[in-house]
N, C-alpha and C positions, 0 to 999 in steps of 0.2 A: 071281642076276640073276633076276625076276621076269621072262613071258613078254611082260609090252606096257610092259615096262620097255627088250628090248631093244629090240625091236622098233622098240621110239620114237630110241631112239637110232641105229640101225641105216640107217632111214632118213630123220635126221641126216649119215649118213658117208655114206655115196650119193648124197645133193645136193650134199654140196659138193666128189665127183668126175666128170669128164666120164667118165669109162671103169670097168671092174671089174667081178670074175666072181669066183666061186661061192668059186673058192678064198680068193682074200684075204678074203671075210666068214669063210670057215671058220678060216682062223686068225690075221685079226680077236680077232673073238668068241669064239675055242673053241669053240666048235659041229660039227655031223659035217653032213656034203651031203647028205642027207635032211633037217635042219633048217633047215639055210641057204636050202637051197629052196620049204621051209615055210614060210618067213619071207617072202622076196622073193616068193614066189603071196599069204599077206596080203597086202604092200602094193601088189601092183598092186591089189588088191580095192577095195584100200579109195582109190584113186584117183591113188597116183602113177604116171605117164606111163612106161611102161621098156617101153626098147628092146631085145630080143634082136638079141644077130650071132652069126651059124652060120659056124663054120671051127677049125682048127685052134686060134689064138688068141682065140675068143670071150668076149664076155662080153654083159654089159649098160650100158648109155647112160639118161640120164636127161633123157626131152626139154627144152628152153630152155620157160620160164616156165612151170614148172609150180607146183606154190603148196606149199607143208608145215600141214599139220595145227594149229591149236593149239601150244602149247606145253605141257604138263602137268608139274606140279612132283613127284615124291614128296614121303616126307615129311623124307628125309632132308637131299632137296636144298634145299628148305624151312630147315631146319633151319643147317643151314650158312647158309643168305642170311641169314637172319638173322641169327643169330652174331655174323660177319661184317662184320654196318653197328652189331651190340653193340659188336666187341671195337675198330671206327675209329670211335665218338665222337669230341668234343669232339677229333679228330686236325690239326684247320686243312686241308683236303684239298679238293683238287677240285672246280669240279660239284656243288656245295652245293646250291643248288635241284632238280638234276636226280636227287643222293641224294632227298632227301626224295618224289619225286615217285614213284621208280623203288621206291621201299618203300612208297607210296601201292598202284601196281597188285599190287605182288606182299599188299599183304592185300588185295587187291581180288577175283586167281584162287586164293587156299587155299580151302579149308573151312570152316565153322566149329570142325570140333577140331580143324583143326592147328591155328588161331586160338587156341586156346583153350589149342592144348600150347605156341605164343608165349609168349599173358601171360601163363602161371604161367614159361618160362624169363625172360623177362624181367625176375619176380621174385627170383627167387634168383641169375645171374647177374650177375654186377657186374666191368666191365676198367678201370682205369688210367683216373682223368679220367672217369668216372662219375658223376655224382652222385647219391646212394644215396635219396637223398628224392622224382627226381623220376624215373627211369628208364626213359624216355622212348624208346623208336623213331623217331620224325618231333620230337625232341629235341634237332638238332642247330646247335648256339647258335657255336657255336666257328665264326668265321670263315674263312678261309681272306685268303691278302694277296692285293688286289686285282690285283694284278699278276700273279697265277700262270694265272692262266685264260688269258690272255692270251698272255704267255711258254707255254702249254703247244699254246697254237693257231697260234700259229708257228711256230714247233720242229717239228708238223707236216707242213709244207711246207720249212723250208731253216732250220739250223744256225750259219747266218754270222751276228749280231748284232750291232748297233749298241745299249747298252747305256745308261740314265744312270742312276745312281747319285748321294744326297743324303746326308752325311753328315760332322757337324758341320758345318753348313748352309754344304757347300762339293757344286759342283755339280759334279761329272767322270764326261764319255762315252769307253766302253769298246770299243776291235772287238773282238769274240770268233768262236771256233767253240769251239759248244759240246758238252763232251764230254759229262756227268751233271748231273742236277738232282736232290737228293734232297735226306733231310727226316733232320736229325742235331740231340741237345738240342735240341727242341724249333721247330728253327728248319732252313727251306728254303732252301738253298745250292745256288749254279750254280759245278758246277766249268766251266775254261772253258781256252781257250785263246789265249792272249792274242796277236790279229795286230801290233798294233804295239810291244810288247814282247819278243814271242816267248818265252811262257815261258807257262807251267802259272800260273791264280790262282784265289782258290777266292770270287768275290762271296753278298754275303747278300740272298737275294727282297727281304728289307726294307727294302733301303735302296733299292730299284727305284724311279723317282718315272718311264721311259718304257721301251719299247724294243722295235725296229725293226728289220728286213732291213737285211743290212748292207749297199752298191751291188756290183755285181759285178765290178769292176776293179777292183779293190783287194782283191780275197781270196786267198787263196795256195791253194795246191789244197792238199785233206787229203791225199794222200801225201804232200806234205814236209809240215805239219803232225804227222804223227806220228812219221815220219825226226827232222826237233827236237828231239820227246817225246822220243825211245827215246834221239839223243844226252844231252839233259839228267837222267837216269835218275838219280836219287843211290844212294850203295851204301852196302844194314841194315849199320846199326853197331848197334844196338841186337834183341837178341833174351831174350825173359822164357816161363816158361811159369807161366801166371799156376793157382791153384787156387781153391776155389771164395770164399773169403775175398777174391784180390782181386778176384776175376772182379763180386764186387757191387762194390768197391769204383769201379772202373770205369765200370761201370753209373751212378754220384753224378759221378763225371765224368771227361771224357777230354778232352787238346785235336783237334780239329776232326782233323790229317790223322791219329789215332791210329786202328788197328782192328784188331781182335782177331778169328782161328781157331780157335774149338773142334776141342779132339781126343778127341772123345765124345760119340754120343748124346742123353747130361744136360746137354750144360753147361755139368759140374766142374771140369772143366778143359779151359785155352786156350794159344796160340802166338800173342806181339804178337811184330810186326818193325816195322822202322818204322828213321826215316832221319835222324839228329839233329843239325842245324848246329855242330858248335860253335864256331863263330868268331863267333856272333850270343849277348849273353852272356846277355840279354833271351830266348833260347829254353834256351839249357843253363840258367840257374833255374828256370823253366820248371817242367823235363824233371826236373829233380832233387827241386823241390818235389812233384812228381806219382808218383815215385818211393817217397820216402817217406811218399806218400795210400796205395797200392796196398798197405803195411803191409808186414810180414814171409812173409803164403804165395805168395811168389811165387820162380823160382833164375831166373840170373841164366846164358845161356846165350855174350852178350856184347854188353859195355861200354865209350864208348870209355872215357878216364883218367882225361877231363878229369869228365868226370859222379861215376867215384870216390873224385874227390876232394873234387869236390862235397856226395856226400852223406858225407864222414869232416865235411867243415870243419862241416857243420848239425849230424850230429850233438856235434860237442866242443861245441858249445857249450853241452852238456847235459853236460857230463865234470866230474864234482867240482874 
């Protein structure tokens, strides 16, 4: 790490702490005591008001209301930010207008040479969902659902929500405790604990027409919610090992509640663990068809008998 970059990072490190010592700086940045002392003196000379404390446990603290100098990006940091913008274009992410203004500010902060590098990167790098005929950093046109930002804003202060959805011309409200807000298969989804039905449910954000905090008097405590969820946890009864071809098929399509865990850094093998409710014919049929869709690049560790019977019946249809 270059000296200028190191000092810049140290300044932010100590500004975020009420107190620090020379030893902490040495360990954190892997530098010698003499180098740490020189860096701190240089930081003081740049105007950061540090106050030294004497004694056995002495160290330094930063005077309140101190102001850091302007942020300067290294070449690699600029590239990292730019590529992050490129990789997430057309992903229906929230705060689109803020992302646009942030990109404009980034371009205004960097040097002409850095801008030239970004122009070249913009020409040669393409990510999924990018229009190759118009690969522009500021061309972020795939708008997210208008309710998404409102939902996130409320969640920052409260996880108990009353969400109203419109599905097939029917409007219905659900009191929920939100567990996760996530994006899967190009859809934003809410995983929440239904406070009325007292069970976990998944709701598509695209169907939400209104959201507001749920009245405090009607709430179930977070502790009780987690207790009820732990009792409702279903026993895993389907375990598969996936090879590269099966993983490719999995990425093309998989049921919403199913996920995989990669077992090597190259993401060429994975483990799939889930619960199948064999008492629901529609779910059993869906899983049977989906397992056939995955193909032969799988090893079965555990599977319900009902699923095996379903697969055999399907295969027999093609027997001579």
